C-alpha positions as CSV (number, residue, x, y, z in Angstrom):
1,M,0.2,0.1,0.1
2,L,2.9,2.5,0.8
3,R,6.6,2.3,0.0
4,V,9.1,5.0,1.1
5,E,12.3,4.8,-1.0
6,G,15.3,6.9,0.3
7,I,13.4,9.6,2.3
8,T,15.8,12.3,3.1
9,Q,14.9,15.5,5.3
10,I,17.4,18.5,6.2
11,F,16.3,21.5,7.7
12,G,19.5,24.0,7.2
13,G,21.9,22.2,8.6
14,L,20.0,19.8,10.7
15,T,18.9,16.4,8.8
16,A,16.4,15.1,10.7
17,L,15.8,11.9,8.2
18,E,18.8,10.4,6.4
19,D,17.6,8.0,3.3
20,V,14.8,6.0,5.2
21,S,12.8,3.4,3.1
22,F,10.2,0.7,4.2
23,T,7.1,-0.6,2.7
24,V,3.6,-1.1,4.3
25,G,1.5,-4.1,3.3
26,K,-1.8,-3.7,2.1
27,G,-4.0,-4.4,5.0
28,S,-1.9,-4.5,7.9
29,I,-0.9,-2.5,10.9
30,T,2.5,-1.2,10.7
31,G,4.2,0.7,13.4
32,V,6.6,3.5,13.6
33,I,8.6,3.8,16.7
34,G,11.9,5.1,18.3
35,P,13.1,7.6,21.1
36,N,12.0,11.0,21.3
37,G,13.8,12.7,18.2
38,A,13.9,10.1,16.1
39,G,12.3,11.7,13.3
40,K,8.9,9.6,13.2
41,T,6.7,12.4,13.1
42,T,8.8,14.2,10.5
43,L,8.4,11.0,8.4
44,F,4.5,11.2,8.8
45,N,4.9,14.8,7.6
46,N,6.8,14.0,4.3
47,V,4.5,11.1,3.8
48,T,1.6,13.5,4.1
49,G,2.7,16.5,2.0
50,L,3.1,18.8,5.0
51,Y,7.0,18.6,4.3
52,S,8.7,18.2,0.5
53,Q,11.4,15.6,1.2
54,T,15.1,17.0,0.4
55,S,15.3,13.6,-1.4
56,G,13.5,10.4,-1.9
57,R,10.1,9.0,-3.1
58,V,6.9,7.9,-1.7
59,F,4.4,5.6,-3.3
60,L,1.0,5.0,-2.7
61,E,0.5,1.6,-4.4
62,D,1.8,2.5,-7.8
63,R,1.6,5.9,-7.8
64,D,4.4,8.4,-7.1
65,I,3.1,11.1,-4.9
66,S,6.2,12.7,-3.8
67,G,5.4,16.3,-3.4
68,Y,1.8,16.0,-3.5
69,S,-0.2,18.7,-0.9
70,P,-2.6,17.1,1.7
71,E,-5.6,18.3,-0.3
72,R,-4.5,16.2,-3.4
73,L,-3.7,13.0,-1.0
74,A,-6.8,12.9,0.5
75,P,-8.9,12.4,-2.3
76,L,-6.6,9.3,-3.0
77,G,-7.5,7.9,0.2
78,L,-4.3,8.8,2.4
79,V,-5.4,10.3,5.8
80,R,-3.6,11.0,9.2
81,T,-4.5,12.3,12.5
82,F,-2.4,14.4,14.5
83,Q,-0.6,13.8,18.2
84,N,-2.3,17.0,19.4
85,I,-5.9,17.5,18.8
86,E,-7.5,20.2,17.1
87,M,-11.2,20.5,17.6
88,F,-13.7,23.2,16.5
89,N,-14.9,23.5,20.1
90,Q,-18.1,25.7,19.1
91,M,-19.2,23.1,16.7
92,T,-20.9,19.9,17.5
93,V,-19.4,16.6,17.7
94,L,-21.4,15.4,14.6
95,E,-20.4,18.8,12.9
96,N,-16.7,18.0,13.7
97,V,-17.2,14.8,11.7
98,L,-18.6,16.8,8.8
99,V,-15.6,18.7,8.1
100,G,-14.3,15.2,7.0
101,L,-16.6,14.8,4.5
102,H,-15.9,17.9,2.7
103,T,-13.4,16.4,0.1
104,R,-16.7,14.7,-1.3
105,S,-19.2,17.3,-1.4
106,R,-20.0,19.1,-4.6
107,S,-21.6,21.9,-2.8
108,G,-20.2,25.3,-2.8
109,M,-21.1,28.7,-1.6
110,I,-24.0,29.8,-4.0
111,S,-25.7,26.3,-3.6
112,C,-25.5,26.5,0.3
113,A,-26.6,30.2,0.3
114,L,-29.8,29.2,-2.2
115,K,-30.2,26.0,-0.4
116,L,-31.0,24.2,-3.4
117,P,-32.9,20.8,-3.6
118,W,-30.0,18.8,-4.2
119,H,-27.6,20.3,-1.9
120,L,-29.8,20.0,0.9
121,A,-30.2,16.3,-0.4
122,E,-26.4,16.1,-0.1
123,E,-26.3,17.5,3.2
124,R,-29.1,15.2,4.6
125,R,-26.6,12.0,3.1
126,M,-23.5,13.6,4.7
127,R,-25.0,13.9,8.2
128,E,-26.3,10.3,8.0
129,E,-22.6,9.1,7.0
130,A,-21.4,11.1,9.7
131,R,-23.5,9.7,12.4
132,K,-22.4,6.1,10.8
133,W,-19.1,7.0,11.6
134,L,-19.6,8.6,15.1
135,E,-21.4,4.9,16.0
136,F,-18.5,2.8,14.2
137,C,-16.2,4.7,16.6
138,G,-18.6,4.0,19.7
139,I,-19.8,7.7,20.2
140,A,-23.0,8.1,18.5
141,N,-24.4,9.3,22.0
142,L,-22.5,12.4,21.9
143,A,-23.3,13.8,18.2
144,D,-25.2,17.0,19.6
145,I,-22.6,18.0,22.2
146,E,-20.4,20.8,21.6
147,A,-16.8,19.4,21.0
148,G,-15.0,21.9,23.8
149,A,-17.3,20.1,26.3
150,L,-15.8,16.5,25.7
151,P,-12.8,14.7,27.7
152,F,-9.6,14.5,26.2
153,G,-10.2,10.7,25.1
154,K,-13.4,11.7,23.7
155,C,-11.7,14.3,21.4
156,R,-9.3,11.1,20.6
157,L,-12.4,9.4,19.1
158,V,-13.8,12.4,17.2
159,E,-10.9,12.8,15.6
160,I,-10.2,9.3,14.5
161,A,-14.3,9.4,13.4
162,R,-13.5,12.3,11.1
163,A,-10.4,10.8,9.7
164,M,-12.5,8.1,8.8
165,A,-15.0,10.2,7.0
166,V,-12.8,11.1,4.4
167,N,-12.9,7.3,3.2
168,P,-9.5,6.5,3.7
169,R,-7.4,3.6,2.0
170,L,-4.3,4.2,4.5
171,L,-4.6,6.0,7.6
172,L,-1.4,7.5,9.6
173,M,-2.0,7.8,13.2
174,D,0.4,10.1,15.2
175,E,0.7,9.1,18.9
176,P,-3.1,8.0,18.9
177,A,-2.6,6.9,22.5
178,A,-0.9,9.9,23.7
179,G,-2.8,11.1,27.0
180,L,-5.4,8.2,27.2
181,N,-6.0,6.1,30.6
182,S,-5.5,2.3,30.3
183,R,-9.3,1.7,29.5
184,E,-9.4,4.4,27.0
185,T,-6.0,2.8,25.3
186,A,-7.8,-0.9,25.4
187,D,-10.6,0.8,23.5
188,L,-8.2,2.4,21.0
189,E,-6.8,-1.1,20.4
190,E,-10.1,-2.5,19.8
191,L,-10.9,0.6,17.5
192,I,-7.9,0.3,15.1
193,R,-8.3,-3.3,14.8
194,K,-11.8,-2.4,13.9
195,I,-10.3,-0.1,11.2
196,R,-8.2,-2.9,9.8
197,E,-11.1,-4.9,9.5
198,S,-13.0,-2.7,7.5
199,G,-10.4,-2.6,4.5
200,V,-7.9,0.4,5.9
201,T,-4.4,-0.2,6.1
202,V,-3.0,1.6,9.0
203,V,0.5,3.1,10.1
204,L,1.1,4.3,13.6
205,V,3.6,6.3,15.5
206,E,3.3,5.4,19.0
207,H,5.3,5.1,22.3
208,D,3.0,2.8,24.3
209,M,4.9,-0.3,23.3
210,E,2.3,-2.8,24.7
211,L,-0.2,-1.5,22.4
212,V,1.9,-1.3,19.5
213,M,3.1,-5.1,20.2
214,N,-0.2,-6.2,20.4
215,I,-1.5,-5.1,17.3
216,C,1.3,-4.6,14.9
217,D,1.9,-7.0,11.9
218,A,5.1,-5.2,11.2
219,I,7.2,-2.4,12.7
220,V,9.7,0.1,11.5
221,V,12.3,1.7,14.1
222,L,14.1,4.6,13.6
223,N,16.6,6.4,15.4
224,L,18.4,9.7,15.3
225,G,16.8,9.8,11.7
226,K,17.7,6.8,10.7
227,K,15.9,3.5,10.0
228,L,17.2,1.3,12.7
229,A,15.4,-1.9,12.1
230,E,12.3,-3.4,10.6
231,G,10.5,-6.5,11.2
232,T,7.9,-8.4,13.3
233,P,7.1,-7.5,17.0
234,R,9.0,-10.6,17.9
235,D,12.0,-9.6,15.9
236,I,12.0,-6.0,17.3
237,Q,11.8,-7.0,21.0
238,E,15.0,-9.4,20.3
239,N,16.9,-6.8,18.2
240,P,19.7,-5.8,20.3
241,D,20.5,-2.6,18.7
242,V,16.6,-1.6,19.1
243,I,17.4,-2.3,22.9
244,K,20.5,-0.1,23.0
245,A,18.6,2.7,21.6
246,Y,15.8,2.6,24.2
247,L,17.5,1.2,27.2
248,G,21.6,2.3,26.6
249,E,24.3,0.0,27.3
250,G,25.1,-2.0,30.5
């Protein structure tokens, strides 16, 4: 589903990523891990078009998407969530999810202002679909609550529902378990499995090693901007270079 070839990202005199390559199998859950400052989020920003890589290429299936902007990638099915959640706090939960459907809307300012019949029909359809994704994420009962009134863990689920509303084929999740308690993390693990079962390939950056080892089919380890290891969870757990990067020597 995803192929990253020799990605290098240089900011002035700082090399944040150096010749990173890996693949993500269709229908898999792949983890990207590494100590703080390893380059994980920079890698996500390259793949999702927020940064233009200094060198290297990114492929979504057979399409070279290097240099594509996020708005070009979303209609192709490449979608992401962010480590720092951004909600429209004065809007309801349902309206926040509707934002994710805008890439598939035909309506414009004029049709909206005139309330044309086809626009009203489309709005009804989109609201029904937004409710479907809230139900998928287990938060349908929150649809009419203002997002700003939600606890952090529920905001994380709204963000995931909004991302799913874009109709992704590949979903990149940046530290989805950050700030969650143990019960919320267990629910998140179940939801990520459900997302994969729905046909979406998942890549996640995550510091919760128990979560990563429980759900990932493959893991890529970064350290100091370079790929340190790649393999199954068992391979990674037993890799001496990975142990050294996380725990040091001795």
